[in-house]
N, C-alpha and C positions, 0 to 999 in steps of 0.2 A: 591624668588630667592636670591642667595647670591651675594654680590658685587664682582667685579672682583678680588680685593685684598684679599678677604676672611675674612677681619676683620669686626666685627660687635660689637655693644654694646649689653648689655643684652636686650634692647628693640628692637634689630634688626636693628637699624640705624647705619650708618657708623660713626666712631668716628671723632671728629673734629681734625684738625691739631694742633699740639702743638705750642704754641706761643714762638718765640725766642726773648728774651730780652737781649740786650748786657749788659755786666758788665761795671762798671764805668771805669775800666782800658781800656776796648775796646773803650769806648766813647772818652776817652782822646786821644787814638791813632788816632781815626777818626778825632778829632779836629786838632791834629798836622798835619796830612796829608792834611787836607783841608787848613790849614794855609800855607803849603808848595806848594799850588797851584794845588793840585790834584783835578780833577773835581768831582762833585757830582755823575755823572753817572758812572765814573770809580770806585769811592768809593763804590757805591751801588753794582756794579758787583763783586768787590773784596770780599766784605763781605756778599754777597747773601742777600741783603736787598733792599727794595724799595727806590727810590730816596727820597720819602717823609719822610722816617725814618731817612735818613742822614740829610735832611734839618731840621728835628725836633731836632736832636742832636746839630746842629749848632745854632739854635734858643735858645736852653737851655744851651748854653756854660757856662754862668756865674753860673747857678745853679749846673752844673756838677763840676766845679772847686770848688765851695763852699762845695759841698758834699764830694769831695775827701779831701779837707783841714780839714774837721771835722771828717774824719775817723781816729779812734785811730790807732796809729802805722804807719800811711801812711807817707812815705818820698818821695817827688817827685823825679823822676829820673832827672839826670843832664840835659838831653835834654828837659824835660818839663820846667825846670826853665829857660833854655836858650831860649826856644821858647816863653815863656811868657814875657820875658824881651826884645825881639826884634820884630820889625814888619816884614812884608813880605820881604822888601828890605834888611833886615839884620841890620837895624839901631837901635840903642838902643832907647827904648821908654822912 
């Protein structure tokens, strides 16, 4: 019998869902919004991700910023520089 969607692999099994990996720019946007006090659950809903994926981005914040800084031709947007130099209350760090 065929699956409801009609899609099958050559072996007759249903294909796996494609994995969605956010790009570095999207991760920076997530980090900025988290820094602006947006909740993890709202962020997960907005980007159609699991809350654990959003938390993993926050945990890897330093690695993400280092990866973006080492990307050839990358120039941080003005808001990224501003966000990095101010804490949540808007005070200069």
